[in-house]
N, C-alpha and C positions, 0 to 999 in steps of 0.2 A: 255516707259522705257524697256530696254533690260533685259531679264531674266538672272540671274546669272547662268553660266554653272555649272551643277551638278558635284561635285568632284568625281573622280573615286574611287570606293571602292576597297581596296586591302585586301588580305587574308594572315594572318600570316602563316597558315598551308600550303597554296600553295607556299608562298615564301620559307619556310623551305624545302618543298619537292623539289622545283626547285633547290635550292642550293645544297641539298644533292645529287640530281640526277646528276647535273653538276660536282660536286666533284668526284662522283663515276665514271662517264664517263672519266674524266680527269685522274683518277688513273688507270682505267682499260685499256685504249687505249695504253699507253706506255708499260704496262705490257704485253699485247697481242702482240704488235709489237716486243718487246724484245724477247719474247718466240718464235715467228714465225721466226725472223731473226736468232736467235741462233739455232733453229731446222733446218733451211735451211742450214746454214753453217756447222752444225754438220753432217747432212746427206751427204753434198758435201764432207766434210773432210773424213768421213768414206768410201765413195765410191772411192775416190782417193786412200786411203790406200789399199782398197781391190783390185783395179786395179793394183797397184804397186806390191802387193803380188802375184796376178795371173800372171802378166807379168814375174816376177822373177821366179816363179815356172815353167812356160812354157819354159822360157829361159834355165833353168837347164835341163829340159827334152830334149830340142833340142840339147844342148851342149853335154850331156852325153848319154841319153837313145837312141836317134835316131842313132847316129854314132856307138855306141857299138853294138846295136841290128843288124844293117845292116852288120857291119864287121864280127860278129859271123856267120851270114848266108853265107856271101861270103867265109869266111874261112872254112866253112863246119862244124862248131861246132854245128849248128842248121839247121834243114831243114827250108825251107821257110814257111811251114805250121806251124811249131813249134814256129816261131818267133812272137813277140808282136808288130810288126811294125804298123799294122793297129789299134790296141788298143791305141798305143801311138799317132798316127795321129788323132784318134777320140778325145782323151783328149785335144790335141792342138787345134783342130777345135772348140770344145766346149768352151775352155777358150777364144779364139779369139771372138766368138759370144757373150759371156757374156760381154766382155770388150767393144765391139762395141755398145751394148745396153745401157751402163752406162757412156761411155766417153762423155764429154761435148765439149771439144775443137775440132775444125775442123781439125787441123793439126794432132792430135792424131788419129782421125778417119781415116784420109788418110793413116797414118802409119799402122794402123791395117788392112786396106783393102789391102795394099801391102803385109803385112804378110799373109793375107788370100790367096792371089794369089800365094805367094811363097809356102804356105802349099799345095796347089793343084798341083803345079809343082813338089814338093817333092813326092807327092803321085803318080804322073805319073812315076817318075823315079823308085819308089819302085815297081809299077806295071810292069815296063819294066824289072827290075831285076828278078821279079817272072817269066816272060816269058822266060828270058834267062836261068834261072835255069831249067825251065821245058823243054826247047829245048836243054839242054846240050850245050849251047854256050861256046866258049872258056873262060878261066878264065880271060884273058886280057879284054874281053868285060865287064865281071862282075866288074872288078876292075875299069874300066872307069865309069861304072854306079855308083859305090861306091863313086868315086870322085865327080860326079855330085850331089849325095845325100849330100855329105859333103859340097859342095859349096852352095847348097840351105839352109842347116842348118846354115852355117856361115852367109848367107845373113839374114835369119830370126833372128839369134842371134843379128846382128847389129841393125836390125829394133827394136827389143824389148828393146835393150839397149837405143836407142834413145827415145823410148816410155816411158821408166821408168824415164829418165832424164826429159822429158817434163812433165810427171805427177808430179814429185817432184817439178818442177818449178810452176806448177799449185797449188800444195799444199802450197807452200810459198806465192803465191798470195792470196790464200784463207785465210791463216793465217793473212796476212796484212789486208784483207777485214774485218775479224772478229774483229781485233784490232780497226780499224777505226769505225766500226759499234758500238762497245762497247763505244768508246769515244763519238760518236754522241748521242747514247741513254742516256748516263750519263748526257750529257749537256741538252738534252730534258727533262729528269726526274727532273733535278735540277730546270729548268725553270718552269716546271709544279708544282713542290712542292712549289716554291715561289708564283706562281699564286694562287694555292689552299689555301695557308696560307692567302694571301691577300683577297681571296674570302670569306674564313671562317670568318675573322675578319670583313669584310664588312657586311656579312650576319648577324653576331652576333650583330653588331652595329645597323643595319637597323631594325632587329626584336626587339632588346632591346628598341630602340626609339619608335617603333610602339606600344609597350606595355607600356613603362614608361610614356610617355606624356599623353595618355588617362587616365591611372590609376592615375597619379598625379592630372589631372583635376577632376576626380571623387572623389579623396581624398579631394580636396578643397571643392567640392560640399557637401560631407558628413559632413565636418567640419562646413560649413555654416548652413546646416540643423540642426546639433546638437546645434549650437549657436542660433537657432531660426529663421534664415533667410529662410523661406519657399518659397520665390520667386526666390531663386537661381536656375540656370539651367546650364547644361554642354553642350558644343557643340558636335555635332556628329563627332566622330574621323575618320569616313570613313575607319574603319577596320572591316572586316566582323565578326570577333569573338567578337568584343567589341561594335558594333553598337547597338545590342539588349540590352546589359547591360546599356549603357549610356541612351538609350531610356527608359528603365525600371526605372532607377534612376530618370530621369526627371518626369516620370509618378508618381513614388513614392513620390517625393517631392510635386507634386501637390495634391496627395491624402492624404498625412499626415495631411495637414491642414483640409481637409474635415473630416478625421477620428477624429481629435482632437475636432472639433466642434460637430461632431456626438456623440463623447464620453461624451462631456459636456452635450449635450441634454439628452443622455441616463442616465447619472448620476442624472440629475434633475428629469427625469421621474422615475428613480429607487427610489429616495428619496420620491417622491410623492406616489409611490406604497407602500413603507414601511409605510409611514404615514397613507395611507388609510387602510393598514392591521391593524395597531394599532387602528385606529379609528373604524374599523369594529369590532375589539375585545372589544373595550371599548364603545360600543353603550349604550346610555341611557337605552335602553330596557334591555340589559344584566345587567347593574348596578342596575336598579330598581328591577328587578326580584331577583337578588342575595341579595340585601339589604332587600327586603320584606321577603325573605326566612329566613334571619338571625333574623329579628324582630319576625317573626312567631315562629321560634325555641326558641328564648329567652322567648317569652311570654308563650310558652308551657313548659318552664322549662327544655328544652333539652340542657343543658349547654355544654355537651360534643360535641354534633353535632355543636353547635354554635362555639366552639373553633375549631373544625375540618374544618368547611366550611370557617371560617375566615382565618385560616392558609393557606388553599388551595387557597383562593382568593388572599391573600397577595403574596404567592409564585408565583401564576400565573402572576401577574403584575411585580414582580421582575425579573422573567426570560424573560418576554416579552420585558422589557427595556434592560436588560443585559449590563448596563452601555454604551450603544451605540455600542456594538460589534455586528458584523454581523455573526460571527462564534462562536459556543458554543459546548462543549462536547455532544456527542449523549445522554449520560445518563441524562443531563439537559433538552434536548429536550423532552425526555420521561417523566421526572419529570413535565415539563410544561403541557404535555398532561394529565398526571395523576391528576394534580391539577385542570385542567379544568373539567375532568370527575368526580372528587370528588364533585365539585360544582353542576354539572348537575345531578349526581346520587342522591344527597340529594334532589334536586328539583323534579326529575322525578323518584323517587325510585320505583314507582309502574310499570313503563314501561321500565326501562333501567337497563341492566346488561352490564358489560364490562370486558374484559381481556386484558392483555398486555404480549406479547411474545417478549423478548429482549435477543439476544445472548450476553452473558457476555464477549465474546472475543472482542466485539466492544467497550468495555469501554475505554474512553479516545479519541476515534475518533472524530475529529472536523467536524461538519456539519453545514450547513446553518440553522440559527434559524427560528422558526415559519413556518416549512414546514409540520407539522402534524396536529396542532390544527385546521387550517381552514378546512382540510379534515374531521376531526372528527366532527366539528360543522356542516358541510354540511351534513354528514351522519345522524346526530341527527335531524336536522330541516327539511330536505327534504326526509329522508328515514324512520326513526323509528317513528317520530311523526305522519306520514301520514298512518300508518298501525294500525290495531286493534291488541290488545294483547301486550304482553311483547316483547320488542326488545332487541337484544344483539349486542354488538359492540366488534370487536377484532382489536387491533393495534399491529403490529409486525415489527421487523427489524431482518432479518436473512441473512446469507451469502450463496450465491449460488456457484456452482462449478467453476465459472469464477472469483471468488473473488470480486464480486459485493455485495453491501449492498442492499437488496431488502426490501423496505418499503411498507407496505400495510395497508389499513384501510378497514375492511370488516364489513358490516352490513346485517341484515336480514329484512331490511325495505321494503318499497313499491317497489323500483326498477324503472327502466325505460322501456318504450315501445321501440321497436327496432327503430322506427322512431325518438323518442326523444333522444335515445342514439346516433344515427348518427348525429343529430343536435348538441348535446353537443360537440361531437368530432370536428365537423366543427368550432363551436364557439371558442373552445380552440385554434385553429390554426389561428383564425382571428385576426385583429387588430382593432376591433370595440371599441366604446366608453364604458365607465363604465355603462352608462344607458342601452346599448344594452346587456351588459353581467351581469346585476345585479342578475339574477337567478343562475348564475354559477360563481359569482365573486370570491369566495374562491378558487375554482378549477383553474380558469384562473390566479389568482394572484400567486398561488404556482407554476404553470406550467411556467409562465414567469420568475419568480425569479430563479427557478432552471436553466433555460437556460441562464440567464444572468450571474450567478455566477460560473457555472461549465464549464470547458473547453470543455468537450464532450457534445453533445446534450442529454438532460435529459427530457423525455416527460412522462406525466401522461398516464397510461394505464387504461382504464375503461371497466369493464365487468359487465353486469347487466342483470337480468331476472325479468320481471314484477312479483310482488308479491312474489319474492324469495329473493331479496336483490341485493347489489352492492358491487363490490370490486374495489377500486382505489389503484393503485400501481405505483411505479417508482423505478429505479435502479440508484445508484451512485457508482463510483469506490471506493474501499476500499484500503487505504494505511495505513500500520501498524505504 
């Protein structure tokens, strides 16, 4: 059998990035092209205007300044040394050089080269005139040289006129090119905008479908799970961002059934543990001893103590049952402990003293029931009864600086050795059978119930010193 080809996984993020990048490129390229072409034509246009302006200025210099300056020298109004003829020639030469450097048309460059040669010829005639004046040649020779100067100036004037006309023609062609480029760029931009709009809608539809279909499939899966169909599964969408989600949903669907079954088992175990707690409290030994004490007190005529122990005994069982409720006000939990201690105090009045320290601010706070009495019982039977002399017991519930209720049961009994203390701590964390835990059953039961009922981990803390006593404590969060 041939294996099915693995579907290619796509990424929504990469698709979006590619679409945005392509749209950005398509928008930037025509903008850059438009700016570049416009800048090119603008520079060309400005350069032509400058050349026309220079040519016109030089033409005016040639038509007026050159002829007038040479005529005044020939007429004797100025000496050759006083004249500006060379300054004017330098200005003409500079202007021609600048135009040669910027003119693009070949014909115009040729015209400027002819004008440059004519300028050199003009300079030769001016130099000749200077020699004639220096040598005192006849006026007729000077006038002939003046005519030659005027002829060169006229030739240069014609050349620059042709140059200006050619540059203006170039300017017109440049203007036509700008107009055509603008039309072409407008068409290109319209086409790109249409393509970008199409690409945007296509990307939006593609990404939307990539998200909508898998989400819809997962929505159907969640509906099936909610209706109890824990065998439902969703196909892998082959979308990078959603593959893990679909896989997790499938895993969750598989685990929910396991959790439900585990919860059922845990509830059964919890009920068993609660029943064992009640059974541990209502042992025949406890009942017999209490009833024997009542009979002994009655026979001794101590009716007040008979009433007291009977009330305490009755109250003890009433709160233990609590009409099946798991949570009771904290003051009832302490009333339960006090009832138990009242019975034990009457029975062990020669060896037992106790005190209760309860922060009144905690009144009304709901707590898990039967979390203190097993600890108190453990302290009496395994701590105080095993020591010589009078024992004392302190039960307290106080607030710490982190707004936690700190419960503690402290006795001055026998205490644990360090080895036994470590063993007890290990046994509290173990999952052994009741037979294995019979010596610390009260501690183990309270520790387990606290962790089952409270959201945050709540563990018993045990501090003990041999022949000094033991402190068992735990913290639960306080909510007003």
